[in-house]
TORBA-953632 format. One record per residue (C-alpha): chain; residue number from 1; x, y, z. Coordinates in Angstrom, 3 decimals. Last residue first. Example, Ala and Ser with C-alpha at 12.3 -4.5 7.8 and 13.67 -1.06 7.14 Angstrom:
BEGIN
 rovo fivex     east    north       up
    A     2   13.670   -1.060    7.140
    A     1   12.300   -4.500    7.800
***
This chain:
BEGIN
 rovo fivex     east    north       up
    A   419  -40.919    8.456   -7.615
    A   418  -40.595    5.045   -5.958
    A   417  -37.193    4.502   -7.574
    A   416  -36.044    7.981   -6.519
    A   415  -37.106    7.241   -2.934
    A   414  -35.121    4.017   -2.934
    A   413  -32.020    5.889   -4.095
    A   412  -32.474    8.508   -1.383
    A   411  -32.843    5.770    1.248
    A   410  -29.685    4.066    0.006
    A   409  -27.759    7.345    0.141
    A   408  -29.010    8.109    3.652
    A   407  -28.118    4.610    4.890
    A   406  -24.658    4.884    3.374
    A   405  -24.133    8.340    4.874
    A   404  -24.980    7.209    8.416
    A   403  -21.782    8.641    9.877
    A   402  -20.698   11.698    7.863
    A   401  -21.160   13.833   10.997
    A   400  -18.047   12.081   12.311
    A   399  -16.031   13.929    9.675
    A   398  -17.619   17.340   10.209
    A   397  -14.484   19.077   11.404
    A   396  -11.358   16.880   11.136
    A   395   -9.785   16.455   14.597
    A   394  -11.861   13.579   16.014
    A   393  -11.399   11.035   13.222
    A   392   -8.009   12.539   12.424
    A   391   -6.660   11.626   15.872
    A   390   -7.699    7.989   15.428
    A   389   -5.832    7.559   12.160
    A   388   -2.775    9.531   13.264
    A   387   -2.403    7.386   16.389
    A   386   -2.507    4.051   14.589
    A   385    0.140    4.986   12.047
    A   384    2.257    6.911   14.600
    A   383    2.349    4.189   17.261
    A   382    2.938    1.485   14.653
    A   381    5.779    3.379   12.990
    A   380    7.514    3.952   16.327
    A   379    7.426    0.244   17.204
    A   378    8.321   -0.994   13.724
    A   377   11.319    1.353   13.502
    A   376   12.587    0.290   16.927
    A   375   12.242   -3.430   16.200
    A   374   13.988   -3.175   12.817
    A   373   17.075   -1.624   14.365
    A   372   18.059    2.092   14.774
    A   371   20.536    2.898   11.973
    A   370   20.066   -0.126    9.703
    A   369   16.306   -0.014   10.290
    A   368   16.293    3.685    9.388
    A   367   18.254    3.002    6.191
    A   366   15.858    0.223    5.111
    A   365   12.596    1.945    6.012
    A   364   13.258    5.363    4.498
    A   363   13.056    4.387    0.809
    A   362   10.092    2.067    1.371
    A   361    8.005    4.758    3.049
    A   360    9.134    7.411    0.573
    A   359    8.052    5.212   -2.341
    A   358    4.697    4.646   -0.560
    A   357    4.025    8.358   -0.060
    A   356    1.396    8.595   -2.796
    A   355   -0.278    5.316   -1.794
    A   354   -3.502    6.778   -0.421
    A   353   -3.450    9.621   -2.947
    A   352   -2.992    7.380   -5.989
    A   351   -5.215    4.515   -4.842
    A   350   -8.148    6.776   -4.012
    A   349   -7.427    8.881   -7.099
    A   348   -7.691    5.694   -9.187
    A   347  -10.971    4.806   -7.507
    A   346  -12.242    8.353   -8.101
    A   345  -11.376    7.983  -11.796
    A   344  -13.078    4.604  -12.177
    A   343  -16.083    5.594  -10.063
    A   342  -16.814    8.917  -11.738
    A   341  -19.628    7.972  -14.129
    A   340  -21.262    5.775  -11.463
    A   339  -21.512    8.610   -8.945
    A   338  -19.590    7.968   -5.673
    A   337  -21.686    7.453   -2.513
    A   336  -22.818    3.829   -2.795
    A   335  -19.773    2.228   -4.410
    A   334  -17.132    4.175   -2.505
    A   333  -18.896    3.817    0.842
    A   332  -19.303    0.083    0.194
    A   331  -15.599   -0.319   -0.545
    A   330  -14.717    1.564    2.650
    A   329  -16.960   -0.660    4.765
    A   328  -15.551   -3.718    2.955
    A   327  -12.012   -2.642    4.017
    A   326  -12.765   -2.033    7.698
    A   325  -13.808   -5.468    9.001
    A   324  -11.271   -7.442    7.011
    A   323   -8.641   -4.928    8.075
    A   322   -9.552   -5.502   11.724
    A   321   -9.404   -9.290   11.402
    A   320   -6.223   -9.152    9.323
    A   319   -4.405   -7.072   11.924
    A   318   -5.538   -9.438   14.680
    A   317   -4.351  -12.464   12.690
    A   316   -1.033  -10.794   11.885
    A   315   -0.406  -10.151   15.576
    A   314   -1.147  -13.791   16.403
    A   313    1.220  -15.045   13.703
    A   312    3.918  -12.607   14.843
    A   311    3.500  -14.039   18.352
    A   310    3.835  -17.561   16.934
    A   309    7.120  -16.517   15.324
    A   308    8.731  -15.755   18.661
    A   307    9.958  -12.653   20.523
    A   306    7.267  -10.284   19.291
    A   305    7.671   -6.659   20.411
    A   304    8.171   -5.085   16.993
    A   303    5.487   -7.087   15.155
    A   302    3.102   -6.273   18.000
    A   301    3.933   -2.586   17.664
    A   300    3.109   -2.877   13.972
    A   299   -0.363   -3.991   15.054
    A   298   -0.989   -0.385   16.168
    A   297   -2.099    0.348   12.627
    A   296   -4.860   -2.263   12.940
    A   295   -6.170   -0.281   15.927
    A   294   -6.484    2.755   13.681
    A   293   -7.969    0.855   10.741
    A   292  -10.776   -0.593   12.860
    A   291  -11.310    2.686   14.731
    A   290  -11.430    4.648   11.489
    A   289  -13.922    2.285    9.836
    A   288  -16.140    2.117   12.924
    A   287  -16.296    5.919   13.004
    A   286  -17.140    6.133    9.299
    A   285  -19.782    3.371    9.512
    A   284  -21.788    4.741   12.412
    A   283  -24.864    2.582   11.759
    A   282  -22.690   -0.460   11.104
    A   281  -23.084   -2.126    7.702
    A   280  -24.382   -5.685    7.957
    A   279  -23.936   -8.206   10.778
    A   278  -23.390  -11.250    8.568
    A   277  -21.377   -9.475    5.882
    A   276  -19.363   -7.689    8.566
    A   275  -18.520  -11.019   10.164
    A   274  -17.717  -12.550    6.782
    A   273  -15.195   -9.792    6.132
    A   272  -13.660   -9.954    9.604
    A   271  -13.419  -13.751    9.515
    A   270  -11.737  -13.636    6.109
    A   269   -9.357  -10.900    7.238
    A   268   -8.356  -12.919   10.300
    A   267   -7.700  -16.052    8.264
    A   266   -5.720  -14.028    5.741
    A   265   -3.637  -12.444    8.484
    A   264   -2.836  -15.936    9.722
    A   263   -1.779  -16.809    6.168
    A   262    0.689  -13.917    6.165
    A   261    2.354  -15.201    9.335
    A   260    2.349  -18.776    8.019
    A   259    3.964  -17.658    4.753
    A   258    6.636  -15.896    6.784
    A   257    7.251  -19.122    8.701
    A   256    7.584  -21.035    5.409
    A   255   10.026  -18.397    4.154
    A   254   12.207  -19.272    7.125
    A   253   12.695  -18.285   10.751
    A   252   15.807  -17.516   12.810
    A   251   13.933  -15.042   15.007
    A   250   16.011  -11.886   14.554
    A   249   17.449  -12.189   11.029
    A   248   14.922  -14.141    8.935
    A   247   11.707  -13.488   10.834
    A   246   12.602   -9.910   11.736
    A   245   13.721   -9.190    8.172
    A   244   10.484  -10.717    6.820
    A   243    8.541   -8.323    9.107
    A   242   10.890   -5.436    8.291
    A   241   10.387   -4.883    4.567
    A   240    6.671   -5.256    3.807
    A   239    5.445   -4.078    7.219
    A   238    7.972   -1.268    7.685
    A   237    7.355    0.042    4.155
    A   236    3.561   -0.115    4.423
    A   235    2.888    1.402    7.838
    A   234    4.505    4.778    8.402
    A   233    3.889    6.301    4.985
    A   232    0.689    4.224    4.727
    A   231   -0.745    6.048    7.750
    A   230   -0.041    9.476    6.252
    A   229   -1.547    8.607    2.865
    A   228   -4.487    6.825    4.524
    A   227   -5.360    9.876    6.616
    A   226   -5.300   12.118    3.549
    A   225   -7.489    9.673    1.608
    A   224   -9.848    9.404    4.563
    A   223  -10.167   13.175    4.895
    A   222  -10.765   13.633    1.160
    A   221  -13.548   11.031    1.079
    A   220  -15.516   11.525    4.305
    A   219  -15.372   15.285    3.746
    A   218  -16.855   15.095    0.247
    A   217  -16.455   18.215   -1.908
    A   216  -12.711   17.733   -2.379
    A   215  -13.249   14.264   -3.874
    A   214  -15.902   15.585   -6.273
    A   213  -13.626   18.377   -7.442
    A   212  -10.804   15.877   -7.992
    A   211  -13.019   13.728  -10.244
    A   210  -14.033   16.693  -12.392
    A   209  -10.483   18.044  -12.492
    A   208   -9.200   14.659  -13.633
    A   207  -11.634   14.528  -16.542
    A   206  -10.933   18.142  -17.488
    A   205   -7.160   17.559  -17.518
    A   204   -7.564   14.471  -19.692
    A   203   -9.574   16.361  -22.308
    A   202  -13.260   15.395  -22.549
    A   201  -14.351   12.356  -24.475
    A   200  -17.327   12.505  -26.793
    A   199  -19.645    9.594  -26.203
    A   198  -18.831    5.898  -25.788
    A   197  -18.625    5.598  -22.017
    A   196  -18.356    2.418  -19.915
    A   195  -16.964    0.514  -22.870
    A   194  -18.918   -2.679  -23.651
    A   193  -17.647   -6.002  -22.390
    A   192  -16.197   -8.611  -24.746
    A   191  -17.373  -12.130  -23.939
    A   190  -15.144  -13.943  -21.509
    A   189  -12.861  -16.759  -22.712
    A   188   -9.947  -14.322  -23.120
    A   187  -10.335  -13.251  -19.484
    A   186  -10.277  -16.862  -18.256
    A   185   -7.178  -17.719  -20.315
    A   184   -5.452  -14.572  -19.044
    A   183   -6.174  -15.584  -15.442
    A   182   -4.559  -18.976  -16.047
    A   181   -1.470  -17.291  -17.516
    A   180   -1.347  -15.002  -14.484
    A   179   -1.375  -18.100  -12.265
    A   178    1.525  -19.549  -14.245
    A   177    3.627  -16.476  -13.527
    A   176    3.054  -17.112   -9.805
    A   175    4.315  -20.674  -10.264
    A   174    7.362  -19.190  -11.974
    A   173    7.997  -16.969   -8.948
    A   172    7.764  -20.003   -6.652
    A   171   10.292  -21.889   -8.771
    A   170   12.731  -18.996   -8.509
    A   169   12.228  -18.764   -4.742
    A   168   13.360  -22.327   -4.105
    A   167   11.669  -25.601   -5.121
    A   166   10.618  -27.308   -1.880
    A   165   10.967  -24.603    0.795
    A   164    9.947  -21.841   -1.633
    A   163    6.948  -23.951   -2.681
    A   162    5.847  -24.520    0.939
    A   161    6.079  -20.844    1.873
    A   160    4.264  -19.838   -1.301
    A   159    1.471  -22.376   -0.797
    A   158    0.720  -20.952    2.655
    A   157    1.196  -17.416    1.313
    A   156   -1.308  -18.016   -1.511
    A   155   -4.000  -19.827    0.500
    A   154   -4.320  -17.298    3.312
    A   153   -3.454  -13.683    2.479
    A   152   -4.075  -13.409   -1.243
    A   151   -6.625  -16.192   -1.766
    A   150   -8.714  -16.037    1.399
    A   149   -8.218  -12.297    1.891
    A   148   -9.311  -11.501   -1.691
    A   147  -12.236  -13.892   -2.092
    A   146  -14.443  -12.458    0.664
    A   145  -14.405   -9.085   -1.071
    A   144  -15.125  -10.578   -4.492
    A   143  -17.967  -12.812   -3.300
    A   142  -19.548   -9.928   -1.395
    A   141  -19.294   -7.730   -4.484
    A   140  -21.103  -10.348   -6.569
    A   139  -23.754  -10.794   -3.866
    A   138  -24.454   -7.055   -3.825
    A   137  -24.543   -6.896   -7.639
    A   136  -27.031   -9.747   -8.101
    A   135  -30.191   -7.621   -8.526
    A   134  -28.314   -5.227  -10.820
    A   133  -27.530   -7.934  -13.384
    A   132  -23.987   -9.328  -13.430
    A   131  -20.905   -8.823  -15.614
    A   130  -21.014   -5.097  -16.413
    A   129  -21.565   -4.163  -12.748
    A   128  -18.355   -6.121  -11.940
    A   127  -16.068   -4.210  -14.317
    A   126  -15.517   -1.158  -12.094
    A   125  -14.015   -3.115   -9.202
    A   124  -11.236   -4.738  -11.185
    A   123  -10.722   -1.861  -13.642
    A   122   -9.327    0.568  -11.043
    A   121   -6.780   -2.000   -9.776
    A   120   -5.574   -3.565  -13.030
    A   119   -3.674   -0.721  -14.659
    A   118   -1.841    0.214  -11.461
    A   117   -1.227   -3.457  -10.699
    A   116    0.431   -3.899  -14.070
    A   115    2.618   -0.860  -13.426
    A   114    3.618   -2.370  -10.076
    A   113    4.804   -5.548  -11.790
    A   112    6.653   -3.389  -14.310
    A   111    8.489   -1.541  -11.537
    A   110    9.158   -4.829   -9.758
    A   109   10.997   -6.039  -12.865
    A   108   13.509   -3.199  -12.624
    A   107   14.256   -3.628   -8.899
    A   106   14.234   -7.414   -9.214
    A   105   16.862   -7.269  -11.964
    A   104   18.890   -4.823   -9.864
    A   103   18.993   -7.411   -7.067
    A   102   20.635  -10.002   -9.282
    A   101   19.287  -13.180  -10.890
    A   100   21.683  -15.201  -13.043
    A    99   21.483  -18.591  -11.304
    A    98   19.301  -20.008  -14.073
    A    97   16.502  -20.732  -11.592
    A    96   16.599  -17.093  -10.505
    A    95   16.721  -15.707  -14.040
    A    94   13.685  -17.785  -14.991
    A    93   11.736  -16.686  -11.916
    A    92   12.485  -13.012  -12.492
    A    91   11.506  -13.278  -16.154
    A    90    8.261  -15.008  -15.224
    A    89    7.483  -12.286  -12.671
    A    88    7.848   -9.489  -15.211
    A    87    6.357  -11.281  -18.227
    A    86    3.305  -12.455  -16.250
    A    85    2.891   -8.980  -14.755
    A    84    2.745   -7.275  -18.163
    A    83    0.397   -9.948  -19.555
    A    82   -1.935   -9.613  -16.559
    A    81   -2.192   -5.822  -16.902
    A    80   -2.854   -6.062  -20.654
    A    79   -5.619   -8.597  -20.052
    A    78   -7.164   -6.436  -17.316
    A    77   -7.347   -3.510  -19.742
    A    76   -8.891   -5.775  -22.360
    A    75  -11.622   -6.785  -19.905
    A    74  -12.152   -3.156  -18.902
    A    73  -13.179   -2.139  -22.417
    A    72  -12.632    1.614  -22.561
    A    71  -13.865    4.900  -21.126
    A    70  -14.157    4.874  -17.317
    A    69  -11.600    2.075  -16.879
    A    68   -9.141    3.942  -19.132
    A    67   -9.326    6.994  -16.873
    A    66   -8.685    4.907  -13.767
    A    65   -5.842    2.893  -15.298
    A    64   -4.068    5.978  -16.593
    A    63   -4.427    7.536  -13.163
    A    62   -2.978    4.431  -11.527
    A    61   -0.096    3.961  -13.968
    A    60    2.704    6.007  -12.407
    A    59    1.574    5.155   -8.878
    A    58    2.016    1.420   -9.380
    A    57    5.350    1.719  -11.182
    A    56    6.653    4.036   -8.464
    A    55    5.402    1.612   -5.783
    A    54    7.188   -1.376   -7.319
    A    53   10.472    0.551   -7.632
    A    52   10.321    1.750   -4.040
    A    51    9.582   -1.770   -2.819
    A    50   12.582   -3.196   -4.673
    A    49   14.756   -0.466   -3.198
    A    48   13.425   -1.232    0.301
    A    47   14.371   -4.897   -0.055
    A    46   17.870   -3.816   -1.003
    A    45   18.007   -1.543    2.068
    A    44   16.809   -4.358    4.337
    A    43   19.839   -6.350    3.248
    A    42   20.370  -10.105    3.116
    A    41   21.840   -9.530   -0.351
    A    40   20.872  -12.249   -2.827
    A    39   19.019  -14.657   -0.546
    A    38   17.307  -11.706    1.155
    A    37   16.049  -10.432   -2.201
    A    36   14.608  -13.827   -3.147
    A    35   13.173  -14.006    0.383
    A    34   11.358  -10.726   -0.147
    A    33    9.964  -11.853   -3.525
    A    32    8.882  -15.413   -2.700
    A    31    6.491  -14.685    0.181
    A    30    4.418  -11.883   -1.346
    A    29    4.732  -13.603   -4.744
    A    28    2.951  -16.711   -3.429
    A    27    0.103  -14.469   -2.247
    A    26    0.028  -12.834   -5.674
    A    25   -0.281  -16.289   -7.207
    A    24   -3.290  -17.037   -5.014
    A    23   -4.671  -13.706   -6.204
    A    22   -4.265  -14.781   -9.838
    A    21   -6.099  -18.074   -9.268
    A    20   -9.018  -16.354   -7.543
    A    19   -9.154  -13.543  -10.112
    A    18   -9.337  -16.020  -12.977
    A    17  -12.073  -17.988  -11.203
    A    16  -14.093  -14.829  -10.485
    A    15  -13.734  -13.462  -14.026
    A    14  -14.821  -16.804  -15.506
    A    13  -17.807  -16.963  -13.136
    A    12  -18.654  -13.313  -13.900
    A    11  -18.648  -14.036  -17.623
    A    10  -20.881  -17.093  -17.324
    A     9  -23.464  -15.676  -14.895
    A     8  -24.415  -18.609  -12.666
    A     7  -21.547  -17.528  -10.400
    A     6  -23.635  -14.461   -9.493
    A     5  -26.010  -16.705   -7.472
    A     4  -23.325  -17.964   -5.080
    A     3  -24.438  -15.667   -2.249
    A     2  -28.037  -16.802   -2.732
    A     1  -27.333  -20.451   -1.858
***
């Protein structure tokens, strides 16, 4: 099967297996962490504080991760990121099983977990061209993009809900730590990859200015980053904090139910990703991307209006389906239309700008939910997140004119090869 061709490359196969196991662990973490906080305090505000700490750690290390990915060995960067996260989540799990875990421990450890993600994110996508030959790059990317929703949103949460029910949240966190250990073993077994750039290095300010200038010059890029920053402000905090609150407080559910809700999103995302892979890039890729993400934003309204867990499951499935359709379109735009020498830095700016307001989102969610109820916050947040996305598509001059950019870039590349 052609799709599995990249797995014949030893280093890519090790990277793929390590990523798969680690993402399953991340899915377990998504279930275990909020219920660990709820066991300790039962407070949306405490859950918000943990989210704020995680997002600050993530944002603080994204630029460092992007610059390092453009200049140094990405395998070593991924090793450092995995070690940091293993220590953070392992410490939390050990404290929990020992009966010594407190909310402030999770706040501090979440910062380091976020820092590990900040180092890992830019290197994850940038390392793939170093592991497979050019003729297998498309299949390698397809494998990676289909892997994430299956592991992170389907298998991991399903296992996480079951482990929390059987062993408690501390045991689930230790299982997650074990998945980072497995990823580290795979990374160590890989052959060392060459740095992306070995020439004279420009000052940090110059490197960032070069990447920022490119972002500002591309309407499809700066507009989408701005849209994502606004949408994430209204979307991420309410989703991460208030969906488990609704399950635990309003619907009388458990961590297993939350795992089921996340797993449904994973099923939807998998179907969306495979559907796009089967149909290929849409001709009007920017418009399709915005509509997919816009309607996905409205899914928060479904989380607000649900009166039973099965309705949350259905809402999560629809959200996952639309995200699974939109995310590979964005990844393809980034790979095709961003110069190779800038990809690590532009990827870090993508993460940094898109998630810039994440600490604010988490910080506001808990107090607002306490003042107006989780349902009200979710409803308003969904209307704004979805509405802003669709309004920007039609309000930003020249944005819809960017439709067809992937086809134009591919045609230009083919013409250069012929020449």
